C-alpha positions in Angstrom: 5.4 -19.3 -94.1 2.2 -18.2 -93.5 -1.2 -19.4 -95.2 -4.8 -18.1 -94.5 -8.4 -18.7 -96.4 -11.1 -20.9 -95.8 -12.3 -24.3 -96.4 -14.3 -23.0 -99.7 -10.6 -22.2 -101.2 -9.0 -25.4 -99.6 -10.8 -28.2 -98.2 -9.7 -30.1 -95.2 -8.9 -32.9 -97.5 -6.8 -31.2 -99.5 -5.3 -28.9 -96.8 -4.2 -32.1 -95.0 -2.5 -33.5 -98.2 -0.8 -30.3 -98.6 0.8 -30.4 -94.8 1.4 -34.0 -94.7 4.0 -33.2 -97.9 5.2 -29.9 -97.1 6.9 -31.4 -93.5 6.4 -28.1 -91.9 6.5 -27.3 -88.1 3.8 -24.8 -87.6 0.3 -24.3 -85.7 -2.9 -24.7 -87.6 -5.6 -22.5 -86.3 -9.5 -23.0 -87.5 -12.4 -21.2 -87.1 -15.3 -22.7 -87.8 -19.0 -20.9 -88.5 -21.4 -22.4 -86.3 -24.0 -22.1 -89.0 -24.8 -19.9 -92.1 -27.2 -17.6 -89.8 -24.4 -16.9 -87.2 -22.1 -15.1 -89.0 -19.6 -15.0 -86.2 -16.8 -17.5 -85.6 -17.2 -18.6 -82.3 -15.4 -21.8 -81.3 -11.5 -22.4 -82.5 -9.2 -25.1 -83.1 -5.3 -24.5 -82.5 -3.0 -28.0 -84.2 0.3 -28.0 -83.8 2.2 -30.0 -86.6 6.3 -30.9 -86.6 7.4 -32.6 -89.4 4.2 -34.3 -91.0 2.7 -35.3 -87.5 0.0 -33.5 -85.3 2.0 -33.2 -82.2 -1.1 -31.3 -79.9 -4.3 -29.6 -80.3 -6.2 -27.0 -78.0 -9.3 -24.7 -77.9 -6.7 -21.6 -76.8 -3.4 -20.6 -76.6 -3.0 -20.0 -73.0 -0.4 -23.2 -72.8 -2.7 -24.8 -70.4 -5.0 -26.8 -72.1 -3.3 -30.2 -71.3 -2.9 -29.1 -67.7 -6.9 -28.5 -67.5 -7.1 -32.1 -69.1 -5.3 -33.6 -66.9 -7.0 -31.6 -64.1 -10.7 -32.8 -65.4 -9.5 -36.5 -65.8 -9.1 -36.2 -61.7 -4.9 -37.2 -62.1 -3.4 -34.1 -61.3 -4.4 -30.9 -59.6 -3.6 -27.7 -61.7 -1.6 -26.1 -58.9 0.6 -29.5 -58.5 0.6 -29.3 -62.5 1.4 -25.7 -62.7 4.2 -26.5 -59.9 5.6 -29.7 -62.1 5.5 -27.9 -65.2 7.9 -25.1 -63.8 10.5 -27.7 -63.6 9.9 -29.0 -67.4 13.3 -29.6 -68.9 13.5 -27.8 -72.5 12.2 -29.5 -75.5 10.5 -31.9 -73.5 7.0 -32.8 -73.9 5.3 -32.1 -70.7 3.4 -35.3 -71.2 6.7 -37.1 -71.3 7.7 -35.5 -68.4 4.9 -36.4 -66.4 5.4 -39.9 -67.1 9.0 -39.8 -66.3 7.8 -38.3 -62.8 5.7 -41.2 -62.3 2.6 -38.9 -62.3 0.9 -40.3 -65.7 1.2 -43.9 -66.9 1.5 -44.5 -70.5 -2.3 -45.3 -70.5 -3.3 -42.1 -69.2 -0.6 -40.3 -71.7 -2.5 -42.4 -74.6 -6.0 -41.4 -73.3 -5.1 -37.7 -73.2 -3.8 -37.7 -76.4 -7.1 -39.3 -77.6 -9.0 -36.6 -76.0 -6.4 -33.6 -76.6 -5.8 -34.3 -80.5 -7.9 -37.4 -82.0 -11.2 -36.1 -80.6 -10.3 -32.4 -81.9 -9.2 -34.0 -85.5 -12.6 -36.2 -85.9 -14.6 -33.0 -85.0 -12.6 -30.9 -87.6 -13.5 -33.7 -90.3 -17.4 -32.9 -90.1 -16.7 -29.3 -90.3 -18.4 -27.8 -93.5 -17.2 -24.1 -93.3 -14.1 -22.8 -91.6 -11.7 -20.0 -91.9 -7.7 -20.9 -91.1 -4.4 -19.6 -90.7 -1.3 -21.5 -90.8 1.9 -20.1 -89.3 5.4 -21.7 -89.2 7.0 -21.7 -85.8 10.3 -22.7 -84.6 9.6 -23.6 -80.7 6.7 -26.1 -80.2 4.3 -25.6 -77.2 6.2 -28.4 -74.7 3.2 -27.3 -71.7 0.8 -28.1 -74.6 2.5 -31.9 -76.2 1.8 -34.9 -74.2 4.9 -36.4 -76.4 2.9 -38.7 -78.8 1.8 -37.8 -82.6 -0.2 -39.1 -85.2 1.0 -38.6 -88.7 -0.9 -36.2 -90.7 -1.3 -38.8 -93.8 -3.4 -40.7 -91.3 -5.6 -38.8 -91.2 -6.3 -38.2 -94.3 -6.9 -42.0 -94.8 -8.7 -42.2 -91.2 -6.5 -44.9 -90.5 -5.7 -43.0 -87.2 -2.7 -44.9 -84.9 -0.6 -43.2 -82.2 3.1 -42.9 -82.9 5.3 -42.5 -79.8 
């Protein structure tokens, strides 16, 4: 399934309702307009979801967003993170793997999810205008995932909590 449009056609709250009920796995890309005077959509958000949950978010699609965030927190160098990522088992989130390897604590993983996903969702909530595309996918980006998730319907009601 592919869907594209703008917030003027499908507002954020209605999009959340649709995504929560459709239970799809895919990537929602948002391109906010910085201002009405600037016609270029300069920034972007990529939100990955699986069966009614947001599972990851990034500003780019290069696969290094979570590793860079871990590096910015001073918890692991990018080189060490890249080496560990090469040993990541299939279908395991990087955050889960780094926690099992005792590189990250549960608390650090929680903080990463707050910075990576919840913060971006709160920013998106305040957007007035944006273009969007949604594309279903079969494989989630394991390198971008902490292993935590938040129900889409919780974002709708602003009662955000983390579900493991």
